[in-house]
N, C-alpha and C positions, 0 to 999 in steps of 0.2 A: 552362530548358524547361519542367520542371512548370507554373512561374509564366504564363508564354507560353500552354500550353495551357490551362489555367484561365480566363483572362482570357480566350482565345477562345469558349469553350464561353459564358460567363457573359454576352459583351460582344458575339454575333454579331449581325453587319450584319442588321434583317429584309431581306426579300424576296433574298435576297440567296446564290447557291449556291455551288457550289465551284468552278463554272469562273468566273466571276468575282473571286473572291479569288487563285484562283489567275494570273491575266492579272496585275490590278492588281499583285499579290508583286513578278512578274515583271518588272515595268515598272519597279517602284522601284530593284528591284535591280541591275536592266541599267545603269538610268542611273546606279547610287552607283557601279558597277564602272567603266562605260565612262569618268565622272570621275576615279576614282582614277586608271585605267591611264594615263586619254593624260596627266593629270598629269605622273607620275613615269617613263613609257615612251615616250608620243607614240605616233603612227600604225606606228610599224615593229612597235610587239607586234605586230600583227595578222599580220602576213606570212607567218608559217609555218602559220598556215592556211587560208593560197589553194593548199597541200602536199597537203593532207585534209578537200579539201569534202565526203564523203560521210561521216565522221567530223563532222565540226561539223553536219553537219543531222544526224545521228543522237544528235546528245548533245542536241541543242535539242530535239529529238520527245519523247527520252525525259525531258528534265528537266523540258517543260513537261506530259507525262501524271504524272508524278512527284507534282507539286506538285495536279495537280486529284484525284487519288485521295487525296493528302494532307489535303486539306480536304473531302471526301468522309468522310474515314476520320474526322474532326474529329467531323462534324455528326453522323454516325451512331453511333459508338463513346465518343465522348466523351473528357476529359484522359486517363484513366486508361490507356485502352485503345491512345489516340497516342502515346503517351509510350514504346511499345514497339517505336516503327516504325522508330528507329535500331537496335537489337536486332535488328530482324531482317533490318533493312539489310545489317548484319556478317553474318551466318549465309549470306543471300543471295550476299555476297562470299566464302565459303569458298566454295560448291556452282560458281561461277561460274568464280571461281580453277581449282577442280581441273579443272573440267571443260575450258574456253576457254584454260586457260595451263598446264597440267601443275604448277601448283602442288603441294605435297604439304604434308600438315599433321599435328602430333601427335594421338596419341589426347585428351589431354586439350584440345585445340582443336574436336573433333567432338564431344563430351562436352558444352564450355559452348551450342553451336550446338541440342544435342541439348535441354540444360535451356531455353532460349529457347525453344523448339519448344512445350514444354511449358507455359510459363509463358504463350503465348499463346495455346495451347489452352485453357487452363483458362479465361484473362479471357473468352477467346469463351464458353465453355459459361457458365461465370456470367453474363455478360450479357445473354444467351439466355432464362436463369430469370427468369419473374417477382419482384421486389421481397419480401420477406417480407411487406414494411408494406402492398402491394395484395394478396397472398393473405388476410391477416387482413380487412382489409375486404371484401376474397368473400367473405367467410362468411358 
């Protein structure tokens, strides 16, 4: 994951925004998944989706938005900041599970979520400050 984040930062396509990269990534992934599903399971694998069309639409919309935000975060925050996204998703999942699904977690799990939050805040604060190299050049 870290290597991919660094590669994308170094070799970001010029004049390309996060939306174009999100669309391209989704189309490539969807094509490969569709081929794999059809090869292994056939069209009947999609039959259950007809029973929950609103869930399917909501999932497509949320995944599309997530990838647009993902690539925007890559462009703005860089590879270190982006590498925290998985941990943030896990912490958000704790809250969503508690609020929407009535799940209960142990104190240690909530402590982990607090540590994740602290790490993101520290990284955000560090990235908002000018680097020491730039400060010494300005003086």
